[in-house]
C-alpha positions in Angstrom: 88.6 274.5 155.3 89.5 270.9 155.4 91.7 269.8 158.3 94.8 267.7 158.0 92.8 264.8 159.6 90.0 265.0 157.0 92.5 265.2 154.1 94.3 262.1 155.5 91.0 260.3 155.8 90.0 261.1 152.2 93.5 259.8 151.0 93.0 256.6 153.0 89.5 256.1 151.5 90.8 256.7 148.0 93.7 254.2 148.6 91.2 251.6 150.0 88.9 252.0 147.0 91.9 251.7 144.6 92.9 248.4 146.3 89.4 247.1 146.3 89.1 248.0 142.6 92.4 246.2 141.9 91.2 243.1 143.8 87.9 243.0 141.9 89.6 243.4 138.6 92.1 240.6 139.4 89.2 238.4 140.5 87.3 239.1 137.3 90.4 238.4 135.2 91.0 235.2 137.0 87.7 233.9 135.8 89.2 233.9 132.3 92.0 231.6 133.4 90.2 228.3 132.5 89.4 229.6 129.0 93.0 230.8 128.5 94.3 227.4 129.6 91.8 225.6 127.3 92.8 228.0 124.4 96.5 227.2 124.9 95.8 223.4 125.1 93.6 223.0 122.1 94.7 225.8 119.8 98.1 227.3 120.5 99.9 224.1 121.6 98.8 222.0 118.5 99.8 224.9 116.2 103.2 225.1 118.0 103.7 221.3 117.5 102.7 221.6 113.8 105.1 224.5 113.3 107.9 222.5 114.9 107.2 219.4 112.7 107.1 221.6 109.6 110.9 222.3 110.1 111.8 218.7 110.7 113.4 217.1 107.6 113.3 213.4 106.6 116.5 212.7 108.5 115.0 214.2 111.7 117.1 217.4 111.7 116.1 221.0 111.4 115.5 221.8 107.7 113.5 224.1 105.3 113.0 221.2 102.9 109.3 220.9 103.5 108.7 224.5 102.6 111.1 224.4 99.7 109.2 221.4 98.3 106.0 223.5 98.3 107.4 226.0 95.9 109.5 223.8 93.8 107.1 220.9 93.2 104.4 221.5 90.6 101.9 219.2 92.4 101.8 221.5 95.4 101.4 224.6 93.4 98.6 223.0 91.5 96.9 222.0 94.8 97.0 225.6 96.0 95.8 226.9 92.7 92.8 224.5 92.8 92.1 225.4 96.4 92.1 229.1 95.7 90.0 228.7 92.5 87.4 226.5 94.1 87.1 228.8 97.2 86.8 231.9 95.0 84.2 230.4 92.6 82.2 229.0 95.5 82.3 232.3 97.3 81.1 234.2 94.2 78.3 231.7 93.6 77.2 231.9 97.2 77.2 235.7 97.1 75.2 235.8 93.9 72.6 233.4 95.3 72.8 234.4 99.0 72.3 238.2 98.7 68.9 238.0 96.9 67.8 235.2 99.2 68.7 237.2 102.4 67.0 240.3 100.9 63.8 238.4 100.3 63.9 236.9 103.8 64.5 240.3 105.4 61.3 241.7 103.7 59.0 238.7 104.4 56.2 239.1 106.9 57.3 238.0 110.4 55.4 234.7 110.4 56.7 233.6 107.0 60.1 234.9 107.9 60.4 232.5 110.8 59.4 229.5 108.6 61.9 230.5 105.9 64.7 230.9 108.4 63.9 227.4 109.7 64.5 226.0 106.2 67.8 227.9 106.0 68.9 226.5 109.4 67.7 223.0 108.6 70.9 221.9 106.8 72.9 222.5 110.0 71.0 219.6 111.7 72.3 217.2 109.1 76.0 216.2 109.0 78.1 217.4 106.1 79.0 213.9 105.1 75.3 212.9 104.9 74.5 216.0 102.8 77.4 215.3 100.5 76.4 211.7 99.8 72.8 212.9 99.3 74.1 215.2 96.5 76.0 212.2 95.1 72.7 210.3 94.9 71.2 213.2 93.0 74.1 214.1 90.7 75.6 210.8 89.7 75.1 209.3 86.1 72.2 207.2 87.2 71.0 209.7 89.9 67.7 211.3 90.3 68.5 214.4 88.2 69.9 212.5 85.2 67.2 209.9 85.3 64.5 212.5 85.5 65.9 214.5 82.6 66.4 211.3 80.5 62.8 210.3 81.3 61.5 213.7 80.2 63.5 213.4 77.0 65.4 216.7 77.7 68.8 215.0 77.3 70.0 212.0 75.4 72.8 210.9 77.7 73.6 211.6 81.4 75.2 214.9 82.3 78.6 214.8 84.0 77.5 216.3 87.3 79.5 214.3 89.8 83.1 213.2 90.2 84.4 216.5 88.8 84.7 220.2 89.5 81.0 220.8 88.8 79.8 218.3 91.4 82.3 219.7 94.0 81.1 223.3 93.4 77.4 222.4 93.6 77.9 220.6 96.9 80.0 223.3 98.4 77.7 226.1 97.4 74.7 224.4 99.0 76.7 223.7 102.2 78.2 227.2 102.4 75.1 229.2 101.6 73.7 229.5 105.2 77.1 230.9 106.3 76.4 233.9 104.2 72.7 234.2 104.5 72.5 234.3 108.3 75.0 237.2 109.0 73.6 239.0 105.9 70.0 238.6 107.1 71.0 240.0 110.6 72.6 243.0 108.9 69.6 243.6 106.7 67.1 243.3 109.6 69.0 246.0 111.5 68.6 248.5 108.7 66.0 251.2 109.5 63.5 251.0 106.6 62.5 254.6 107.3 65.7 255.5 105.6 64.5 253.8 102.4 61.2 255.7 102.7 63.0 259.0 103.3 65.1 258.4 100.1 61.9 257.7 98.1 60.4 260.9 99.5 63.4 262.8 98.3 62.9 261.6 94.8 65.0 258.4 94.7 63.8 255.5 92.6 63.6 252.1 94.3 66.8 251.1 92.4 68.6 254.2 93.5 67.4 253.9 97.1 68.7 250.3 97.1 72.0 251.3 95.6 72.8 254.4 97.7 71.1 253.5 101.0 70.3 249.8 101.5 73.3 248.1 100.0 75.9 250.2 101.7 74.2 249.6 105.1 74.1 245.8 104.4 77.7 245.8 103.3 79.3 244.9 106.7 77.2 241.7 107.0 77.8 240.9 103.3 81.6 241.2 103.7 81.6 239.2 107.0 79.6 236.4 105.3 81.8 236.4 102.2 85.0 236.2 104.4 83.5 233.4 106.4 82.6 231.4 103.3 86.0 231.8 101.7 87.9 230.9 104.8 85.8 227.8 105.4 86.3 226.8 101.7 90.1 227.0 102.1 90.1 224.1 104.5 87.2 222.1 103.1 87.7 218.3 102.8 84.7 216.1 102.7 82.6 217.6 99.8 85.4 218.0 97.2 86.8 214.5 98.2 83.4 212.8 97.6 81.8 214.8 94.8 85.2 215.6 93.1 85.9 212.0 92.6 89.6 212.4 93.2 89.8 215.1 90.4 89.5 218.1 92.7 92.5 217.9 95.1 92.5 220.7 97.7 95.0 221.4 100.4 93.1 219.6 103.2 93.0 216.5 101.0 96.8 216.7 100.3 97.5 217.0 104.1 95.4 213.9 104.7 97.3 212.0 102.0 100.7 213.1 103.3 99.8 211.7 106.8 97.7 208.7 105.9 99.5 207.4 102.9 103.1 208.7 103.2 103.4 209.3 107.0 105.1 212.5 106.1 104.2 214.7 109.1 106.6 217.4 108.1 105.2 217.9 104.7 101.6 217.8 106.1 102.5 220.3 108.8 104.1 222.7 106.3 101.0 222.7 104.2 98.9 223.4 107.3 101.1 226.3 108.4 101.0 227.9 104.9 97.2 227.5 104.8 97.0 229.0 108.3 99.2 232.0 107.3 97.1 232.5 104.2 93.9 232.5 106.2 95.3 235.0 108.8 96.6 237.3 106.1 93.2 237.1 104.3 91.3 238.0 107.5 93.7 240.9 108.3 93.3 242.2 104.7 89.5 242.0 104.9 89.5 243.8 108.2 91.7 246.6 106.8 89.6 246.9 103.6 86.4 246.9 105.7 87.6 249.7 107.9 88.8 251.8 105.0 85.5 251.2 103.2 83.5 252.1 106.3 85.4 255.3 106.8 85.0 256.2 103.1 81.3 255.4 103.3 80.6 257.9 106.1 82.9 260.7 105.1 
């Protein structure tokens, strides 16, 4: 039987271990302090300032006029409609192009796969502004594409490929494509191809094996890529400004105009807050739908 002394010793050891564990946990948590301070300084503080400015009226007092203007002025409603429409169409086009591309990449031999991925990553080494002006050189009335088609006799007059919605969509699709392909490729590479072979052995056709096995397993990466593309499109500025030719006005461009041309920080801040809330709600909805779909998939 344990004596009173031994019981007391075990209790002291337990208490010492608990204190040591608390000190170690506190030390490890203190390592995150610089990151927390940086997060507050570069993210939370600017958002707080922007939120404050959004409630400052033209006379400097507290007011809801900036938000009221968003819903009562047709121009702002049109800007949000264009932003959502461009983001939606770009995401759909990227999904239609990106999924087959990622599928082909995932099934290439290892050596060819590395070279193909290099070409997917290559655009990241070039600034967005440079790529946008490169598209302008290709798409404008006297650009390479129109001049080539005119020279071949395929068209009689230049196609309107720039300074409109078409040009903005072409540029945004090319810029956003890697943001879908890369997470989708990683998701496809993680799929055990023995599952596809097992489905074929059980009598499934290639199309049925893809539909019932491969596609559901690639869905998390696909949804993550789609969400990333759509969210990035909501705040896009350079490409629609250059290739849209002033005809495709998105929220980011309106924010810039409110600050640069009208010095209306309140109106610009309210636009930024609304865009931020839309983005957060979209992410939360996507997470909720993804979890529901994941549970339904494995029930």
